[in-house]
C-alpha positions in Angstrom: -11.7 51.1 16.2 -13.8 53.5 18.3 -12.2 56.7 19.4 -13.5 59.8 21.2 -12.5 63.3 20.2 -12.7 65.9 23.0 -11.8 69.6 23.0 -10.5 70.3 26.5 -10.1 74.1 26.3 -7.1 76.1 27.4 -5.3 75.6 30.6 -4.4 72.7 33.0 -7.3 72.8 35.5 -10.1 72.7 32.8 -8.2 70.1 30.8 -7.7 67.9 33.8 -11.4 67.8 34.4 -11.9 66.7 30.8 -9.2 64.0 31.2 -10.7 62.8 34.5 -14.2 62.5 32.9 -12.8 60.7 29.8 -11.2 58.1 32.0 -14.4 57.8 34.1 -16.3 57.2 30.9 -14.0 54.3 30.0 -11.1 56.0 28.2 -7.8 54.1 28.7 -5.6 56.0 26.3 -5.6 59.7 25.9 -3.4 61.5 23.4 -3.3 65.3 23.4 -2.9 66.6 19.9 -2.3 70.3 20.4 0.0 73.2 19.8 3.1 74.7 21.5 5.7 77.4 21.3 9.2 76.2 20.6 12.0 76.9 23.0 14.7 75.7 20.6 15.8 77.8 17.6 16.0 74.7 15.3 12.4 73.6 16.1 10.3 76.0 14.0 6.7 76.6 13.0 5.3 73.4 11.4 7.5 71.0 13.2 6.1 68.5 15.8 7.1 67.9 19.4 6.3 64.6 21.1 6.3 65.3 24.8 8.0 62.6 26.9 7.5 64.6 30.1 6.5 68.0 31.3 8.1 70.5 33.8 5.3 71.3 36.1 4.9 75.0 36.4 1.1 75.2 37.1 -1.2 75.7 40.0 -3.0 72.4 39.0 0.1 70.3 39.7 0.9 72.1 43.0 -2.6 71.3 44.3 -2.9 67.7 42.9 0.3 65.9 43.7 3.3 66.2 46.1 6.1 68.6 45.2 8.6 66.9 42.9 6.1 64.4 41.5 7.0 63.8 37.9 4.7 64.5 35.0 5.7 61.8 32.6 4.0 60.4 29.5 3.3 56.7 29.1 6.3 55.1 27.5 4.4 52.7 25.2 2.0 55.3 23.9 4.8 57.8 23.4 6.9 55.2 21.5 3.9 54.5 19.2 3.7 58.2 18.5 7.4 58.4 17.8 7.2 55.4 15.4 4.2 56.8 13.6 5.9 60.2 13.3 9.1 58.6 11.9 6.9 56.7 9.3 5.3 60.0 8.3 8.5 61.7 7.5 7.2 64.9 9.2 9.9 66.9 11.1 9.6 66.1 14.8 11.5 65.9 18.0 10.8 64.1 21.3 11.6 65.5 24.7 10.5 67.5 27.7 8.1 70.4 27.5 7.0 73.0 30.2 3.4 73.4 31.2 2.6 76.7 32.7 -0.5 78.8 33.3 0.1 82.1 31.6 -0.3 82.4 27.8 0.1 86.1 27.2 3.1 87.5 29.1 2.4 89.9 32.0 5.1 91.6 34.0 8.1 89.5 34.8 8.0 88.1 38.4 10.0 85.7 40.4 7.6 83.0 39.2 7.8 83.7 35.5 9.6 80.8 33.7 12.9 81.8 32.1 12.6 80.5 28.6 16.4 80.9 28.0 17.3 78.8 31.0 14.7 76.2 30.0 16.1 76.1 26.4 19.6 75.6 27.8 18.2 72.7 29.8 16.9 71.1 26.5 13.2 71.8 27.3 11.8 71.7 23.8 8.6 73.7 24.0 6.1 75.6 26.2 2.4 74.7 26.4 -0.5 74.7 28.9 -1.9 71.2 29.5 0.6 68.3 29.2 1.6 68.1 32.8 -2.1 67.9 33.8 -2.6 65.1 31.3 0.4 63.1 32.5 -0.5 63.6 36.2 -4.1 62.5 35.7 -2.9 59.4 33.7 -0.4 58.4 36.4 -3.0 58.9 39.1 -5.8 57.0 37.3 -3.9 54.3 35.6 -4.5 55.5 32.0 -2.0 55.7 29.2 -1.3 59.3 28.2 0.8 61.0 25.6 1.0 64.3 23.6 2.0 65.4 20.2 2.2 69.2 19.6 2.4 71.3 16.5 4.8 74.2 16.8 3.2 77.5 16.0 6.3 79.7 16.7 9.6 80.1 18.4 9.1 82.1 21.6 12.7 82.6 22.8 13.0 86.2 21.4 9.3 87.2 21.4 7.1 85.8 24.1 3.5 85.0 23.4 1.5 88.2 22.7 -1.4 89.3 20.5 1.1 90.6 18.0 3.3 87.5 17.8 0.7 84.7 18.2 -0.3 83.5 14.7 -1.7 80.0 14.8 -3.8 80.2 11.7 -0.9 80.1 9.2 -0.9 77.3 6.6 2.3 75.8 8.0 0.7 75.4 11.4 -2.5 74.0 9.8 -0.5 71.4 7.9 1.3 70.4 11.1 -2.0 70.0 13.0 -3.3 67.8 10.1 0.0 65.7 10.3 -0.2 65.3 14.1 -3.8 64.0 13.8 -2.8 61.5 11.1 0.2 60.4 13.2 -2.0 60.0 16.3 -4.6 57.9 14.5 -1.9 55.8 12.9 -0.2 55.2 16.3 -3.6 54.1 17.8 -4.2 51.8 14.8 -0.8 50.2 15.2 -1.3 49.7 19.0 -4.7 48.0 18.3 -3.1 45.7 15.8 -0.5 44.7 18.4 
């Protein structure tokens, strides 16, 4: 089975360009294997989140699709990830994430997402690219999905230079697990 690995950089607009170009080059399935910050106290560093949809809170979404357009992962590809994750035994959850543009917190504004409210609404995690991936997939007819390694819980301490620590062993092990889970999911889909 041939696969392509692409580093899309950070943020929805640049990632969307990579997704568009992958599809133009013939890609029909795109799985984002990345990282996220947890919005749930029981989803901790080293766990995995399989995104079923993304709350759009980015400029990319506002400029690309009508207001209210859902950013939803492909059901079959997401199910393949869920089955592969279950087989792996690695701790994981499936659900909604939020995609927004700002990684390191600035001053709180009326546009700043409220992580507590999102947590109460069962949004599992925060990240920067899933909504763009799901929108591009929907617009271009490609299957898209995402699996994310949790690198911290951001409810009490938002992302900052002091709290962001993605190079810990527990996060590295989760990234390795998500890569194996992704490859296994693709292999299972190819076998039919």
